[in-house]
N, C-alpha and C positions, 0 to 999 in steps of 0.2 A: 297500167296505173296502179293496180292493186299490188303487183309484184314490186314495183318501184317503191310504192308507199310502204310496203312491208319491210323493204330493205332499209329505207330511211328510218323507219321506227326502230329497227334493231340497232342502227348506228347511234341514234340519239337517246337510247334508253338510259335512264339515270342509274348510276351504280348502286348496288344493293348494300345493306349494312355489313355483309360478310366481307365486302371489298375494302372497308374502312380500317386502317391500322389501329391497333389497340394503343391508347395513350395512358401509360401507367403514371400514377402520381409520384412525385419526387420523394416524398417522405417514406412511403412503403418501400420504395426501391433502396433508399439508404439504410433502412432498418434491416432489410433482407441482406444487404452487403455486410453490415456489422455483425449480424448473426453468423454469417458464413466465416468472417475473419476471426470471430471469437472462438472458433474451434481450436482446442489445444494442439491439434496437429500442426497448425501454422506457427506455433511458438515454442516448439521443442528445442530449437537451437538459439533462442534469444539469450543474451547475457544476463547473469543474475543481478540482483540489486547491488550487491557488493562490487561486482565487476563494473557496473555502470558508474558507481561512485568513484572507483579508482580511475576509470577512464577520464572522468571529468576533472579529478584532481591533477592527473598528469597533464591534461590539456591546460589547466590553469597554471601549473608550474612552468610548463614550456613557454606559455605566453609571457609569464613574469621574467623568465631568463632571457627571452628574446628582447623584451623592453630594456632590461638591465644591460645586456650586451650592446644594445644599440646606443645607450647613453654613455657607457664606459669607453674610454679611449682604447682602441685596438680590438674592439668587439669582445668575443667570448674569451680570447686569450688574455686580453686586458683585465677582464673581470676576474679570471682565475688568479692573475698576478696580484691584484688588489686584495683578494681574499687571503692569499698566502702571506702577504705583508702584514695584514691585520692580525692573523694568527701568530705570526712571529713576534709582533709587538706585545700581544697579550701574554705569550709565553715568557718573554724577557721580563716584563713587569712582575709576573707571578714569581719568577725565580729570584728577582732582585728584592722584592718586598715580602715575599712569602704570604702565607695565609694571614688575613687581617687579624691582629691580636685583640683579644678581649681586654677591656678596661678592668683592672682589678677592682672587684666590688664585694668580694666575700673572702672568707678564710681559705677557700680553695685556691686562691691566687697568691697566697703568701709564699715566702721563700722556704720556710720550714714546715713540712707537713706532719712530721711525727714528733715525738717527745724530744726534749733537749738532749743534744749530744755535743761532745767536745769537737774542737777543730781537728784534733788528731784522729778521732773516730770517723769524721767525714772524709779525711784524707785517705784513711785505710779503705773505706768503702769505695772511694773513687778509684783507687789503685786496683781493687779487685775487678771493678767493672771494666777498667781499661785493659787489664790482662785478658779479659774475655772478649774484647772487641765491642763492648756495649758502650759506644761513645756518647750517646745521649745521656745515659745515667751517670757516666763518668764526669761529663761536663756539669751536670746538675750537682753532684756531690762535691766537686771541687769548688764550685761557686759558693756552696754552703760552708765549706771549710774556710774560704776567704772571709766571708762575713762573720762567721763564728770567731775566727782568730782576731778580727778587728774588735769584736765585742769583748773578748777575753783580755785584750790589751787596753780596754776602755777608750779606744779611739772613737768608737761610736757606742751609744748606750743601748743595751739590750731592750728590744721593744717587740712585743708580740704583734703579729700581723704585718710586719714590715715586708715590703716587696724588694726584689733585687734592684730595681731602679732606684728606689728610695735609699737603700743601703749604699749604693754606688755614689749617689749625690751627696749623702752625708759624709762618707769617707773622703770624697774628693775635696771637701773644704779643708780638712786637716792634712791631706796628702795631695796637694795640688799637682805635683809632678806626675802623679799616677791617675789623675782624674779621667783622662781620656781612656786609658786602659781599663779602668773600673767601669766606665760607661759601656765600652764594647763588651766586656765580660757579662754585664747585666743583660745586654741585648742578646748575646749568645744563649744565655740561660732562658730568656723569654722565648726565643725562637724555637728551641727544642721542647720547651715545656708547654707553651700555649699556641705557638705558631705552626706546629706541624712540620718544622724543618728538621733535617737530619744532621747531626753533628759528625765530625770526623776526628781523626787523630790530631790533626793540626790545631783544631779548636781546643782540644783538651790540653795539648802542650802549651798553648798560649796562656791558658788559665793556670797551669802548673808554674810557669815562669813568673806570672804575676803574683801568685801566692808566695813564692820564694822571695821575690823582690819586696813585697810588702812586709815580710817578716823582718827585713833589715832596714826598712824605711823609718825615718824619724818624723814625727808630725811637726807641722809648722804652727807654732803657737801664735794666736792672735795677740797683737800688742794691746797691753792694758790701756784703757781709756784714761787720759790725763785727769787728775783730780781738779775740780774747779778751784780757781784762785779765790781765796777769801777776800 
């Protein structure tokens, strides 16, 4: 009985404290893991802040292009075609219209920038520029010669601050057969002076022909208004 009882006592003995597993709290465990992961050795190969920003930008751009290609007919190829068509239209409008011209608001936009010179002097200056291939200056000087010649012939009154467009409109009233050519000449002058366009030899020759034709042209006199009957 004693032996059996002793055996039974050994089998039913309660486990001691040493046999109970240790239960660590979650908070100290998380703090220990964070301290371990904060070691710089774990972050030597991490991307820089700039690299992370670039990665996010490219991801955003890729998503944007994916959405655009999905909405455009033909996918990515269709999107490229649409972009090329838009660029072609913008280029064509820029070439046709040129840089937007400024509205003349100051003396810097007037036809004559320096002191008064004769039409012959402006023609000579235009010829010198043309011989050197400076077509912008040649066109400008030839247009000034046209307007100065009209002033010398009293077809238009000399007026400080006049623009090329104004001179063409005034001269066109007395020389209606040349009104369109005068308007185009003023436009050519404005394009090279204010619009950033480049003139060529053809533009200069058109102005030269107009200048020669205007020298032979005779103004159309406006009919006198009838006197009122008494």
